[in-house]
N, C-alpha and C positions, 0 to 999 in steps of 0.2 A: 278628824279621826276619832275623837272621843265621843262626839254626839251620836255616833252610830251604835255605841255600846250602851245598853240600858242601865248598866251599873254606874254610869257617869252622868252627871248633870252639869253642863257648862253654864255657869251663871253670869259670865261676863268676860269682856276683853278690854284691855287698856293699852293705849298707844304710848304712854309716858309714865314716868314715876309719879308725877303729880296726880294724874288721872287714876293711877292704881291705888294710891292711898285712900282716896275718896270711895272708890269701888269696894275696897276691903272693909271699910267701916260700914258701908251700906249693906253689903251682901254677906259678909262673914263666911267665906268659903273654908272648906277643910284643907284644900290643897291649892298651891299656886305653881303654875309652870311659868318660869321667869327667864326671859331671854337676856343675854348679856348686852346685846346691842340695842340700846334704847336712847331716844333723844334726852338730853339733859344728863341725868345720872345713869350710869350703867347698871346692869342687873346685879353685879356684885356689891356695889354701893347700896343699892336698894335692899338687898338681902341683909346687909349689916344693920341698916336703919329699921327694917320692918320687924326683925326678930324680937326686940324688947317689947314692942307694942302689940304683937300678935304671937304670943308664945306657943299657942296651940296650932298655929298654921304650919302645915308641912310645905316647905319651899324646895322646889326642884329646879335646878338650872337646866334649861332646854336651849341649846345653842349650837350654831355651826362652828363656834370657836372651841377647839379641843386642845389648845396649847396647855402644857403642864402648868404654866403660871396661873391660868384660870382655874384649872382643876385643884391645884394646891390652895388657892385662895378660897374656893368654895368649901374645901375640906376644913380649912382653918375656921371658917365661919359656921361650921356645922350644918351645911346644906343637907337636906334629906336625900339628895341625889343629884347626879349630873348626867344628863342624857344628851347624846348627839342628835342633831336633826336628821341624821341619816338612819336613825332607828326605824324599824318596821312598825306598822300599826299595831300588830299583835304584841310585839316586844314592849312598846310604849304602854299599852294597856296593862300588861302583866307587871311592869315595873311600878306603875302608879298604884295598882291594887296591892302590891307587896308593901309599898311605903305606907299605905293606909292601914294595913294590918300589922306592920312591924316598923313603926316610925323610928325606932332606935337603930335600925340597920340601913345605912345609906345604900342606895342602888345606883349603879353606873351602867351605861350602855356598854356593849362588848368592847368597842374601840377605846372608850375611856378607861374601862377596867384593865385592858391590856397595857395602856400607857402607865397606869399606876403600878401594875405588876412589874413591868420592865424597869421602872425607876427604882423600885424596892430592890430588885435583883442587882441593878447597877450599884446601888448603895452598899450592898453586902460585899461586893467585889472591889469597891473603890478604896484604895489606900493612897494616902498622900505622903509625900516626903515631909520632913520636918520644916523645910523652907516653904513648901506649898501651904502647909497648915498655918505657918506664921503669916504668910501673905493673905490667906483666907481670913484670918482674924482681923488684919488691917483693913481688908475690903469691907468686912462687916461693920467696922467702925466708921465707914464712909470716906476713907482716904482714897485719893486718886492714885494712879500708878506712879505719877511723878512724886507725890508725897511719900508713898511707900518706899520708893527708891531712895529718897533722901533719908528717911528714918532708918532704913536697914543698910545704908551705905552700899547700894547696888546701882547698876545702871538701869535706866528706864527700860531699855531693851530686855534686860534680864527679867525684870518684873513682868513686862509684857509676855515674855515666853512662859513664865510660871503661870500667869493668869490663863493663857491659851491652853497650857497643859491641864490645868484644873477643869476648864470647860470641856476639853476633849475627854478627860476621864469620867466626867459626870454626864456627858452627852447633852449639854445645854449650849446655848449660843449667846446668852446675854448675862451681864453681871447680876442682874436682879434674879434671874433664874438660878444662877450659881449659888447665890445666898439663900434662896428658898430651899434649894436642894440640901445645902449644908445644915440649915436649921432643922429641916424635916428628918434628916439622918442623924441628928444629934452630934454633928461635927463641930458645932459652935456652942 
C-alpha cells in the first residue's frame, strides 16, 4: 500500500526482531511500522528495546490486535501511533505523513481512537466504593483474592464479587487490564 505512493520509499521488511535490528542499523529508516505478532519478541517488547538505540525513529504499531492492554502499553512506551490493520490505504498514508510532520502527536486509527475515548469517558464516570478502592490497592500490590480476603477479614466470595464489580465498572475482563485502567486514570 505504501509503495504505490511516491511520498514513501519502503526500504525493507523484517520477519523477526533479530532481523529488524540489523535492518535498522543498515538502512536507518525514518519510520517503522511494527506488528505486535512477531516470532520471538513481540512488537511491544521491540518498541521498548529500540527506542533508546534509535531515538529519531518514529515507531508506529500496526496490528490486528486492538485490545486496550496493547493500546495502553504502546501509549506508555510513547509509540508515535497505533494503527489497526483494518485501516484503509488512504488513512494509513495520511496517518504516516502526519506522524512524519508532527512526531509529537501520536496518531491512532479510528477504531483505536474510539476505544481510547470510550475508556477515558468510562474513567470519568467510574466511582468506586471505599471497599472497592481498598481491594484495588491490594490487587495492585500483587495479592490474590484469597490473600486479600485474609488481610481484610472478608470471605473469598466477597472479594471475588468486589473484583467482578470493579471489572464491570471499568469495562475490562482481566485483572491486568483493571490495574492498567486504574493506573491510567490515576486511581492508584
